[in-house]
C-alpha positions in Angstrom: -98.4 149.3 -45.6 -95.9 147.8 -48.0 -92.2 148.3 -47.9 -91.2 150.1 -51.1 -88.9 147.1 -52.0 -91.8 144.6 -51.8 -93.7 143.8 -55.0 -96.3 141.7 -53.2 -97.3 140.0 -49.9 -98.6 136.5 -49.8 -101.6 135.3 -47.7 -102.2 131.6 -47.3 -105.8 130.5 -46.7 -107.4 127.2 -45.7 -111.1 127.5 -46.7 -112.2 130.9 -45.2 -109.5 131.0 -42.6 -106.2 132.9 -43.2 -103.3 130.8 -41.8 -100.1 132.4 -40.5 -98.8 135.9 -41.1 -98.5 137.7 -44.4 -95.3 136.8 -46.3 -93.6 139.8 -47.9 -91.7 139.3 -51.2 -88.9 141.5 -52.4 -86.9 139.2 -54.7 -88.1 138.9 -58.3 -89.4 135.4 -57.7 -90.5 133.2 -54.9 -91.4 129.5 -54.5 -94.5 128.5 -52.6 -94.5 124.8 -51.7 -96.2 122.3 -49.5 -93.3 120.7 -47.8 -89.9 119.9 -49.3 -86.6 119.5 -47.4 -84.3 122.5 -47.8 -86.9 124.4 -49.9 -86.3 128.1 -50.5 -89.4 130.3 -50.2 -92.8 130.0 -48.4 -93.4 126.6 -46.9 -97.1 126.1 -46.4 -96.6 123.2 -43.9 -94.7 125.6 -41.6 -97.6 128.1 -41.9 -100.1 125.4 -41.2 -98.6 124.8 -37.8 -100.7 127.8 -36.9 -103.9 125.9 -38.0 -105.6 123.9 -35.4 -107.3 120.6 -36.4 -108.1 121.4 -40.1 -110.9 119.5 -41.8 -110.0 116.4 -43.8 -110.3 118.1 -47.2 -107.6 120.6 -46.2 -105.3 117.8 -45.0 -105.8 115.8 -48.2 -105.2 118.9 -50.4 -102.1 120.0 -48.5 -100.5 116.6 -49.2 -101.0 117.2 -53.0 -99.3 120.6 -53.1 -95.8 119.2 -53.4 -93.4 121.6 -55.1 -96.3 124.1 -55.5 -95.7 127.2 -57.6 -93.1 129.7 -58.5 -94.3 133.3 -58.7 -92.2 135.6 -60.8 -92.3 139.4 -61.4 -91.2 140.0 -65.0 -91.2 143.2 -67.2 -94.5 142.1 -68.8 -96.4 141.1 -65.6 -96.7 138.5 -62.9 -96.2 134.9 -63.9 -97.0 131.6 -62.2 -95.2 128.4 -62.9 -97.0 125.3 -61.6 -94.2 123.0 -60.3 -96.8 120.6 -58.7 -98.1 117.3 -60.1 -101.6 118.7 -59.8 -103.3 121.7 -61.4 -103.7 125.1 -59.8 -106.6 127.5 -60.5 -106.0 131.2 -60.9 -108.3 134.2 -60.6 -107.2 137.6 -61.7 -109.0 140.6 -63.2 -106.6 140.5 -66.2 -107.5 136.8 -66.9 -111.2 136.6 -66.7 -114.2 137.5 -68.8 -115.8 140.4 -66.9 -119.3 139.0 -67.6 -118.4 135.5 -66.2 -115.6 135.5 -63.6 -114.1 132.1 -63.3 -110.7 130.7 -62.5 -108.2 129.7 -65.2 -106.8 126.1 -64.8 -103.0 125.9 -65.0 -102.0 122.2 -65.5 -98.9 120.7 -63.9 -95.6 122.0 -65.3 -97.2 124.9 -67.2 -96.9 128.6 -66.7 -99.2 131.5 -67.2 -99.0 135.3 -67.0 -101.6 135.8 -64.2 -101.4 139.6 -64.0 -100.8 142.1 -66.8 -100.4 145.6 -65.4 -101.1 147.3 -68.8 -104.3 145.4 -69.3 -105.3 146.1 -65.7 -104.7 149.8 -66.1 -106.8 150.1 -69.2 -109.6 147.6 -68.5 -110.4 147.1 -64.8 -112.3 150.3 -64.3 -115.1 149.5 -66.8 -115.7 145.9 -65.6 -119.0 144.7 -64.2 -118.3 143.4 -60.7 -122.0 142.5 -59.9 -121.3 138.8 -60.6 -118.4 138.7 -58.1 -118.6 137.3 -54.6 -117.3 139.6 -51.9 -115.0 142.6 -52.4 -112.8 142.8 -55.6 -109.2 144.0 -55.3 -107.8 144.8 -58.8 -104.3 144.3 -57.4 -104.7 140.8 -56.2 -104.4 137.3 -57.7 -105.9 134.2 -56.1 -104.5 130.7 -56.6 -106.2 127.5 -55.4 -104.1 124.4 -55.2 -105.7 121.3 -56.7 -109.3 122.4 -56.4 -111.2 124.7 -58.7 -114.2 126.9 -57.9 -116.9 128.9 -59.7 -119.9 128.0 -61.8 -118.3 124.8 -63.3 -117.3 123.4 -59.9 -119.1 122.3 -56.7 -117.3 125.1 -54.9 -118.8 128.4 -55.9 -116.3 130.6 -54.0 -112.6 130.4 -53.4 -113.3 130.5 -49.7 -114.7 127.0 -50.1 -111.4 125.7 -51.5 -109.2 123.8 -49.0 -105.9 125.5 -49.7 -105.3 128.7 -51.6 -103.0 131.6 -51.9 -103.7 135.3 -52.2 -101.1 137.5 -53.9 -101.5 141.1 -52.8 -99.7 143.1 -55.4 -98.1 146.5 -54.5 -100.3 149.1 -56.3 -98.7 150.6 -59.5 -97.4 154.0 -58.9 
């Protein structure tokens, strides 16, 4: 259950394992970063203290997250700004082609509207989910740090990506 002030909760994953507790977000924006001194927001290194002996790909990817991303709730939707030196890959029902779900690459120092509530309200009910792996939550956004997934990548599912973030949006009311 979400607090009425929260617009989302963040879940950090390493491969198919959720790491640490959910992180509630009430402020209009939040930084999610690997490890920076005096950072303000969600520090993935701190959450990773809950992860016991992660595989090498996870350790290598964690080191590349750096400044990570800023998530921002704006009047026109949810935006991600990639502050990292490496790309991030984003999956959202309002970004993808319903016949061919695949993530959108966001290069370093670029931003993208990753969730458009108006588009979601008008389009998500008629989409074909048969090509999706696992359950589909129309109110979530998935972001993989550094590594992509899908038909153009060696990793077919996001749960094969070393480090990724799930944004669990509060349902529109």
